[in-house]
C-alpha positions in Angstrom: 53.0 -167.1 -72.4 56.8 -166.6 -72.2 58.9 -169.1 -70.5 60.7 -167.9 -67.6 64.5 -168.4 -67.5 66.3 -168.7 -64.2 69.9 -167.6 -63.9 72.6 -169.5 -62.0 72.1 -169.7 -58.3 74.3 -167.3 -56.0 77.7 -168.3 -55.2 78.0 -170.5 -52.4 74.4 -171.7 -52.5 73.8 -175.5 -52.7 71.3 -177.0 -55.3 68.6 -179.4 -54.4 70.8 -182.5 -55.2 73.4 -181.0 -52.7 76.2 -180.2 -55.1 78.1 -176.9 -54.5 77.4 -174.6 -57.3 79.9 -172.0 -56.4 82.6 -171.0 -53.9 81.5 -169.5 -50.7 81.8 -165.7 -50.2 85.2 -164.3 -49.7 86.4 -164.1 -46.2 84.1 -166.9 -44.9 85.5 -170.1 -43.7 83.6 -173.4 -43.5 82.5 -174.3 -40.0 83.3 -177.9 -40.7 87.1 -177.2 -40.9 86.9 -174.9 -37.8 85.2 -177.6 -35.7 87.1 -180.7 -36.4 88.7 -180.3 -33.0 85.8 -178.5 -31.1 86.2 -175.5 -29.1 88.9 -172.8 -30.1 89.1 -171.4 -26.5 89.5 -174.9 -25.1 92.2 -175.9 -27.5 94.1 -172.7 -27.3 93.8 -172.7 -23.5 95.4 -176.1 -23.3 98.1 -175.4 -25.7 99.0 -172.1 -23.9 98.8 -174.0 -20.5 101.0 -176.8 -21.7 103.7 -174.4 -23.2 103.6 -172.4 -20.0 104.1 -175.4 -17.7 106.7 -177.1 -20.0 108.6 -174.2 -21.5 107.9 -170.8 -20.0 107.9 -171.5 -16.3 111.4 -173.4 -16.3 113.0 -170.7 -18.4 111.5 -168.0 -16.3 112.8 -169.8 -13.2 116.3 -170.0 -14.9 116.2 -166.2 -15.6 115.0 -165.2 -12.2 117.7 -167.5 -10.5 120.5 -166.0 -12.7 119.1 -162.4 -12.0 119.5 -162.9 -8.3 123.2 -162.3 -9.0 124.8 -158.8 -9.3 126.1 -157.9 -12.6 129.6 -158.2 -11.4 129.0 -161.7 -9.8 127.3 -162.8 -13.0 130.1 -161.6 -15.2 132.6 -163.2 -13.0 130.9 -166.6 -13.2 130.3 -166.5 -17.1 133.7 -165.2 -17.9 135.9 -167.4 -15.8 138.7 -169.1 -17.6 137.1 -172.5 -16.9 133.7 -171.3 -18.3 135.2 -169.7 -21.4 137.1 -173.0 -22.1 133.8 -175.0 -21.9 132.1 -172.4 -24.2 134.8 -173.0 -26.8 134.6 -176.8 -26.6 130.9 -176.9 -26.7 130.2 -174.4 -29.4 133.1 -175.5 -31.6 132.1 -179.1 -31.2 128.5 -178.4 -31.9 129.3 -176.3 -34.9 131.5 -179.2 -36.3 128.6 -181.7 -35.6 126.1 -179.5 -37.3 128.4 -179.2 -40.4 128.8 -183.1 -40.4 125.2 -183.7 -40.2 124.4 -181.0 -42.9 126.3 -183.1 -45.4 125.6 -186.6 -44.3 121.8 -185.8 -43.3 121.2 -184.3 -46.8 122.7 -187.2 -48.5 120.8 -189.6 -46.4 117.5 -187.9 -47.0 118.3 -187.9 -50.7 119.1 -191.7 -50.8 116.0 -192.5 -48.8 113.7 -190.4 -51.0 115.1 -191.0 -54.5 116.2 -194.5 -54.5 114.5 -197.9 -53.8 116.9 -200.6 -52.7 116.8 -203.7 -50.4 116.9 -202.6 -46.8 115.6 -199.1 -47.4 113.0 -199.4 -44.7 115.5 -200.7 -42.2 117.8 -197.8 -42.9 114.9 -195.3 -42.5 114.0 -196.8 -39.2 117.6 -196.7 -38.1 117.7 -192.9 -38.6 115.3 -192.5 -35.6 117.5 -194.7 -33.3 119.2 -191.7 -31.6 115.8 -190.5 -30.6 114.8 -193.9 -29.0 118.1 -194.7 -27.6 119.0 -193.3 -24.2 121.9 -190.8 -24.6 123.9 -192.4 -21.9 123.6 -195.7 -23.6 124.8 -194.1 -26.8 127.7 -192.4 -25.0 128.8 -195.8 -23.4 128.6 -197.5 -26.8 130.6 -194.8 -28.6 133.2 -195.0 -25.9 133.5 -198.6 -26.2 134.1 -198.3 -30.0 136.3 -195.2 -30.1 138.5 -195.7 -27.0 142.2 -196.5 -27.7 141.4 -200.2 -27.1 138.0 -200.2 -28.8 137.2 -201.8 -32.2 137.6 -198.5 -34.1 139.8 -196.5 -31.8 142.7 -199.1 -31.9 142.9 -198.6 -35.7 143.8 -194.9 -35.1 146.0 -195.3 -32.1 149.1 -196.3 -34.1 148.6 -193.1 -36.1 148.7 -191.0 -32.9 145.1 -189.9 -33.4 142.9 -190.1 -30.2 139.2 -190.0 -30.7 137.7 -190.8 -27.4 138.6 -188.6 -24.3 139.2 -185.8 -26.9 137.3 -183.3 -28.9 136.8 -185.7 -31.9 134.9 -188.0 -29.6 132.7 -185.0 -28.5 131.9 -184.1 -32.0 131.0 -187.6 -33.0 128.6 -188.0 -30.0 126.9 -184.7 -30.7 126.6 -185.7 -34.4 125.1 -189.0 -33.6 122.4 -187.6 -31.4 121.5 -184.8 -33.6 121.6 -186.5 -37.2 117.8 -187.3 -37.2 116.9 -183.5 -37.1 118.3 -182.8 -40.6 117.1 -185.9 -42.2 113.4 -185.7 -40.9 113.2 -182.0 -41.9 114.7 -182.5 -45.4 113.1 -185.8 -46.1 109.3 -184.8 -46.5 110.2 -181.6 -48.5 112.1 -183.9 -51.1 109.0 -186.2 -51.2 106.7 -183.3 -52.0 109.0 -181.7 -54.6 109.0 -184.8 -56.8 111.1 -185.3 -60.0 109.1 -183.0 -62.3 111.1 -179.8 -61.6 114.3 -181.7 -62.2 113.1 -183.3 -65.5 112.1 -179.8 -66.7 115.4 -178.4 -65.9 117.2 -181.2 -67.8 115.0 -180.8 -70.7 115.9 -177.1 -70.8 119.6 -178.0 -71.0 120.7 -177.8 -67.5 123.1 -180.4 -66.3 122.5 -182.4 -62.9 124.7 -180.0 -60.9 122.9 -177.0 -62.2 119.5 -178.7 -61.6 120.5 -179.3 -58.0 122.0 -175.9 -57.2 119.3 -173.8 -59.0 116.0 -175.9 -58.7 116.3 -178.5 -55.9 118.5 -176.9 -53.2 116.5 -173.6 -53.2 113.3 -175.5 -52.6 114.6 -177.6 -49.7 116.8 -174.7 -48.3 114.3 -173.6 -45.5 113.9 -177.1 -44.3 117.5 -177.8 -44.6 118.5 -174.6 -42.6 115.9 -175.6 -40.0 117.2 -179.0 -39.5 120.9 -177.8 -39.3 119.8 -175.2 -36.6 117.9 -177.9 -34.6 120.9 -180.2 -34.7 123.2 -177.3 -33.6 121.0 -176.4 -30.7 120.6 -180.1 -29.7 124.3 -180.4 -29.7 124.8 -177.4 -27.5 122.7 -179.0 -24.7 123.9 -182.5 -25.1 125.1 -184.1 -21.9 124.4 -187.9 -21.6 126.3 -189.0 -24.7 129.2 -186.6 -24.3 130.3 -187.0 -20.6 131.3 -190.7 -21.2 133.4 -189.9 -24.2 134.8 -186.5 -23.5 137.2 -187.3 -20.6 135.8 -184.1 -18.7 139.2 -182.6 -18.3 138.9 -178.9 -17.1 140.0 -176.3 -19.6 140.4 -179.1 -22.2 137.4 -181.5 -22.8 134.9 -180.2 -20.3 131.5 -179.0 -21.8 129.2 -176.3 -20.4 126.5 -178.8 -19.5 128.9 -180.7 -17.4 130.3 -177.6 -15.5 126.6 -176.5 -14.9 125.9 -179.9 -13.3 129.1 -179.6 -11.1 127.8 -176.1 -10.0 124.5 -177.8 -9.0 126.2 -180.6 -7.1 128.0 -177.8 -5.2 124.5 -176.3 -4.5 125.6 -173.1 -6.2 122.3 -172.7 -8.1 122.8 -169.1 -9.2 126.1 -169.9 -10.7 124.6 -172.9 -12.5 121.7 -170.8 -13.7 124.2 -168.2 -15.0 126.0 -170.8 -17.0 122.9 -172.3 -18.4 121.7 -168.8 -19.4 124.7 -168.4 -21.6 123.8 -171.5 -23.6 120.1 -170.5 -23.5 121.0 -167.0 -25.0 123.1 -168.6 -27.6 120.3 -170.9 -28.7 117.9 -168.0 -28.9 120.3 -165.9 -31.0 120.9 -168.7 -33.4 117.2 -169.3 -33.9 116.6 -165.6 -34.5 119.4 -165.4 -37.1 118.2 -168.5 -38.8 114.5 -167.3 -38.9 115.8 -164.0 -40.4 117.7 -166.0 -43.1 114.7 -167.9 -43.9 112.5 -164.8 -44.3 115.0 -163.2 -46.5 115.2 -166.5 -48.6 111.3 -166.7 -48.8 111.3 -162.9 -50.1 114.2 -163.5 -52.5 112.3 -166.6 -54.0 109.1 -164.6 -54.3 110.9 -161.7 -56.1 112.7 -164.0 -58.4 
């Protein structure tokens, strides 16, 4: 009588002892991972409802209020000399603040990830201070420090350099409130990257600058770009930290957010909505451009 030999069980079938003897069929996903948070329809419905109430409805209200103006009225409001001056101050200051945070935020994330030193945890916690601190408090504190009679401002007064009540103060206030965006987006990517790719590059003969330029920076570039974009968008809409230090002089140091609030106080709601729509459109265009750059970068990395 011949002995019957049994072949291996089909893929995805469990043996008697409960061990998985093969991968599940292609295209099938485990129910366990789908049901960690039960109810796809419920979770999706709550998510869409929340986004609708918090994001879509306010934006729709803004667009509808601005649409109540005729094209001639809308253009007259958004292209007035005072409005154009606020665009220049706001966008220029936000761009400078984003550039500052791009350099300082990257260095700070690198130090927090790659070095271990006394006070590292305290410095890591201080990065989130602009998120926890009310922006008005930050503006008052920065004004007290950078005013002509402040601790730091009095050092620049003899040199003829004015920080508070001028554009440099606006840039510093915007940079203060938006710095965590760069650090917190780059930091986890650096932690996941680890030192192995750098060590491999050094073993192949690359110097430290080549390792950073060809290995490290391409790996963190999408997160770095996203952090800089968020910092720029955050600076565009900053209000509380800026109005105390800007001086708020029309055609000189007035930001768009302040002019929008002034129109609201004048009960000119369509004009306020028109001004806000310009900043909203600029933020959307910036996000679209950055997403396009990120997609191009991912395709370039895959092809290379």
